[in-house]
N, C-alpha and C positions, 0 to 999 in steps of 0.2 A: 588499521584503518580507524579514521576517523570517523564521529562521532557521526558527522555527516553520512557520511555512506553509508550506517547501519538504517538510518529510517528510509533510505534507496530496498532495501533489505525484504523492510514492511511485506509486501504486498507478497514477496516470492511465496509466504505457502499459502493462503487462498489461494492467486493463482494456480498453484499446482492443483492443487485439490480439487480446481472446478474441473481443469482439461485431466485429468483422471477420472473422472468422475467415472464415466463408461464401461471402467476396466477392473472397476475396485468391485469385489464380490459382494460382498458383503452391501454396498450402496446399489449394485445392480441388480436386482431380485425381487420377487414376489414380496414383498415387504413393508409393513404400512408401519410407520411411527410418527406418532400423533394424530391416528385414522387418516393420514394423509401417503400414498408413495415415498419410498424415500429415493426415490429419483427427481421430485421433485422439492423436500427438506433440505436433502444434503446440499444444496447446490443454494439455496436459498439462506443457510445458516454462513457458507461461508460468501456470499456477497455481502450478505448484512456485514461478519468478519473484512470487507477487501477497502470496504470506506473510508470509516477511520485509518485502514495503512496509509488510504491515497489519502488524506484530509493531514496526516503524518508526514508524508516525505512535503504533500502541499506548505505546511505548516514549517516545515524544516528551511523550505527552498526562499521562503520570504523572508524567512525570519535572518538565514546569514547575512542578504541583501539589507535590510531594514539593519542591523547590525553593525554593515558595512555601512552601509552614506549616512550612519547617527551623527551629530555634531560634534566637530573636535575628530574627529578622525579625518588625519592628511589623503591617505588612500582609499578613496571612492570608487566602489565599483561598477558598473555598467550592467544591467539587467541580461542584456542579449547575451555576453563572454563570459562576467565574471574578471575580466581586465582589470586592471589601475587605472581611471583613464587619467 
């Protein structure tokens, strides 16, 4: 697994936590966290963690393209498919 592939796995945990919210017994109940219902706080936390994970994917993707298009690199990579031109 390359380092680039690890960036793609970043949002899996926050996305799974958001999808599983209704079935988690410690979230789906009459609980208050920070004086708010747990069903509000739990997704809010995971949404705040999802944004940097998605930013990491975007940063890794554009960094890969910028490295390939750097001066002196003989094989330029196209933005669409990643194939050498």
